[in-house]
N, C-alpha and C positions, 0 to 999 in steps of 0.2 A: 536762422535755419534756417535750412532745406526744407520747405513743405512738404517735401515725398521724406520725408525721414521713417513713418511709419509704412510700415506697406501689407500692414495686416488686412486688407482693405482695398482694391486697388480700384477701384468706384468711387466717381465723381459725382458731384450735382453740376445740376447751370449755375448754381449758386457758387457754390465752390470756386468755380471756370473764373465766372466775373467777378472777384478776390482777390484772382490772381491775375489779371491779364494786364500790370505794367509788373509785374513779378518778372527779370532778368532771368533767373533760374526756371525760369515755363515757360515752354514753348507747347501752342495750339495746334494738333493737325489733324487735319480734314483728308479721309481719305476715298478714296471715288475711282470709278471706271472712265470717267471723263468730270472736265472742266464745265459743262454746264452750270452743273448747282451751284456751283464755288462760286462763282462769278454771276452766278446774281446778285448771290448775297453769303459771307460768312461770318462768321462767330472774327472782334474785331484780334486782327494781331494776326490770325491764324492764315498757317499756310497751307499748299493744295499736295498731297503724294499723287499723282495718276500713278492708278496702275498699270497699265498697258502702257506708260512710259514713260516712271523712274523705277519699279520692280520688279518687270519685264520685258525685255528686248524685243523686239521687232518679229522673229519668230516664237514667238510667247513663251521661253523658257527661261525662269527668273535667273536673276542677273547672280553675279558671284559673292561674295561676300564681302571681295575687294568693292566693287562695283557699289555695294548694299554701304559698305561704310560711306564712300561719300555721298552721296547720300542723308548721312544719318548729321556728316561734315557742309554741307550743305546748308540743310536746315537749321548746320548751329548749333545745335546738340550735341552738349562730350562729357561725359562720365558720371558731371554733375547736375545736367541738364534734367530737369525734371517734366517727360513726354505725356500729350494727354491727348488722346487719338478723341475723333468723332466725324458720323457720319457713316455712309452707304456701308464702307469697307474698314469701323474702325478697330474691331477684333483682328484685323489682317495686321494694321499696324500694330495693333499693344502687341499681338505676340510674334514678332520677327521680331519687335526690340529686346521681350521676355527670352526667346531662344537664340541672341548672342549676349546674350548676358550684362544686359542695363534694367538691371533694378529699377530706376525710378521711371517705370510707365505706369499712367493713368486714361481711364477709358470714362468717358460718359456715353454710356449703354440707352441703344432703343435712340427712338428718329432725332434726325437732328433738331428738328423744327420744335424740340422742349426748348430750348435754347430763345424763343422768342414766347413761351407760356412765364412764363415770369416780367416781361415786361423793355428788356433789350432790345434791340432793333442788330442787323444784320452790319456788315461792311461790302463796301465794293475793292480798298483797297489793299492791292497785293504788295506781296513784303516782299523784301529783300533781305534775309541778318546774315550778317559778318558769319564769313565760313567760320565755324571751329576747326578743330583736329581731332578727330577721332581714331581712337590705340585700331590696332588689330584685335578682332575679336575670331572668334572660332565657334560655329552652330553649334548646339548644346544639342548632342545627343538624345538624350530623352525627351525632349522638346522638340524636335526636326528630323524628322526623316528622310534618308533618301528612297531613287527606286531603284538601288539595293536592299538598305534592307528589308524593302516594302514585297522583295521578293525570296528575302528569303525568310516571310516571314510569313508563305501561303499557307503552307502544309505544315507549321509549328503548333505543335498542342498551345489552347489556354490565350491564343490570340487571333484579335477579331482587326479585319479592316474594313472600318464601316464609312463606308459612300452615303455621303447628306446632302446626295445632288437630289434632281426630281425624278419622278417614275421612267418619265418619258428618256430623259439622258441615260439614266440604268440600262433602262432597256432593249438600250442602240438606237432610239425613232430618233433621238438626235444628237451631235455633240457641241453643240453652247447652247446654254439655258433659254434663249431666244428663239433657239434654231440652231439652221449650220448653213454654213455655205459652201461652195463648190472648193474640196480639193480645203478643209477643211481639216480632215486625219479621219482614224475610224472611230465610233462612237460602241460603244457601251459599257459595260463594266470587269474592273478590273477582276477574277476567276475565284470564287470564293467567296467576297467578300460579303456585306450584310449590311443589306439599304433601310437606311429612312434618314425622311428626309429632311435637311432640320424645319419644313412645319410645325412637322412635331416637336417640335422643342418650343420657338417661337407664336407668341398671338400675330394677329393677326395685324396689328402698332407696332409689331418690329420688333419687343421686348421679350423678353426669355418665359415661359411660363411659368407658374410654380413648384419646387420640387418635386412635390409630388408626380403630379399631372411626368414631370419628364423624368422623375425614376423607372412610372407606369411603360412610359415610350420607351424604353433603353431597358427594363424587364422583359417586358414582351418581344421585342428581337436575343432574346438569349443574352443581353451585353450585360456587365454583374463586374462590379467594383475589380472581381478576383483577377477579371480579365486584360490583356497588356491589347491597347489599344491604339491604331492609326487610326487618324482622320483623315478622309479625302474630297475636293469638289472637283472642279474645273480649271482655277486659278486658283483655293487655297482660302476665298475670303468664308463661305462659307464652312471650310472645312477648320477653320480660325473658330468660329461660333460655337462651334461643337466643342473644339477644345476648353473653349472659357467655356462655357457650363460644365462639360463634365470634368474638371479640373476645380473648379473653383466654385461651381455653385454649389455641385454633386460628391464632393471632396474621391472625384475614381484619383486611384494614387499611379497610371502611367499610364498618360496619353499624351500623344507628340500629333505632331501632323506633318504631312509628305506633301515636303513646298513643290514639287511638280506636279504634283493633284493632274488632273486629267489632260490639263493640256500641255504638259510632257508626253506621261504616259499611253494620246492618244496618237501625236504625232509620232512614235517611233515604227516605223519597221517591223518589227517584233516582238514586240512587248504584249505578252499572248493575253487573252481579250475576251470575253464570255457577252451573251446577249439575253433578253430575255423576249420573252418564255422559252422553258431550253432546247421544246423544239424546232424558233426559227434557226437556220442549218446557213444563212448568211449575215455579214457583217453590214448592215447599212456603211458606207462609204457616199462623204461626202464633200 
């Protein structure tokens, strides 16, 4: 019996992962923007999805659905595989699989170091799984929004485009979370978007706050379960975290992620952009 036959709770803990390391139907995947942490040590048998290498192209645009299916296949994932995500970009990996119809996805939420809390050690061995054949998929529009869909939402009543980046990114002071480089793109935010940084939903350890605190933050920003919500950030990771919290922890019924996020919107020459405060008259370009 596949260990993921019941999907009422997508979360697993380190003990669950440890108990299934030898299970051929389970694939553990660390998701990050670089290989540094993975190379220092990772869960035994885990693969690495490098967001910039595997999930984004050199121009930072999202890989196509066909290319994403190739990532699944190279990872040895087929329709019967339970994919368990952990690490910096765990929620992005989880959301990508769920939004492309893969129900057998699980999440080890919180800091990657929790693996060591129960005594297991890291491994430094890289894995080369036998490639699988992953069938063609279509992104679910209920979970994944395109730039065209976001543009159509800008003046639509009952909808919220939710920006979960930092205040500096929203205001247009920087393009990337850690800063910006020459030619990075146009900084700012999607016109009319509501700003609520991901830190409003997470505590310093990287875990989600309790439901009451998160609900208070959302309601204070005017965001209710009655809204249709699209989250975005820079490359989709923080947006996927917000999507998970709203969808799975707070039961908001209509939440999707703008997969392209600011790495798409801000690098295009003709997308509408606003900066804050309102009196700022120029877009800061890097």
